N, C-alpha and C positions, 0 to 999 in steps of 0.2 A: 355608164357611170364610171368614173375612174378610180374609186367609187365617189368621185365628185367632191366630197367635202375634204377640206384640209384641216389639220389639227389647229393651225393658227387661226383660221377663219372661225371654227367652232369655239375656240378659246375666247376670241374677241366677242363674238355675238352672244355666247351663252355664259360668259364669265366662269369658265371651267376652273375647278380647283386643281392644284398640282396632282392630287390623287386621281382625279377624273382624267387628266391628261395622260397619266401613266396607263390607265385602262383603255382609253379611246384611241390613243396613238397606234398601238399594235393592231387594233381592230381595223383601222383605216389602212395600215400597211398590208395586213393580210388580205383585205379585200382587193387592194390594188394588185398584189402579187397573183391572186387567183384570176383576176381579170386578164392580166398580162399573159398568164399561162394559157388561158382559154382562147385568147386571140390567136395564139400560135398553134392551136390544136386543129389540124386539118382533118381529123378523123370524124368530126361532127358535121352534120348538115348545118346550113345557115340558121334554120329555125331552131334546131337543138341548141346551137351555140347561143342564140338570142335568149332562149328560155333559161339556160344555165346562167347567163349574165344577169337576168332578172332575179334569179334565186340568190346569187351572190350579193347583188345590190340590196335586196330585201333583208337578207341576213345581216349585212353590214349595218344597215339602217336600224334594224331591231336591236342589235348589240349596242350601238351607240346610244339609242334611246333608253335602254335598260340601265345605262350607267349614269343617267341624268336624274336630278331631283324633279318633283312635279312641276315646279315653275319653269325649269329649263326644258322639260318635255313639251310644255305648251309653246315655248319659243321655237324649239326645234321643229315641232309640227307645223309652225307657221312659215318656216323657210321654204323657198321654192324647191320642188323635187329636183333631184340631180340625176343626170344620165338618162333621162327619158326624152324622147323626141318632143319638140314643142310644136304646137299647132293643132288644128281641128282633128287630126287623125290619132292623136295620142290618147291612150286609155289609162 
């Protein structure tokens, strides 16, 4: 995930309020920064790095979802997952 979502995309699809944009924008930016740092961390094994990326993606997703109202949460939940491999092997 990069973490996948952009503030512009979520604003458009979920009709985010300016207050929600101020909350969600930094969450997306923090997730991206953490992912970038993790990609450059050669001290972790590939599996450990992948697990950490999943944790960052889940945390980012959960923080975004928490900033939404119930109707927006339903729309957000219906969006395709971001940053996960597509195809029959994805869990």
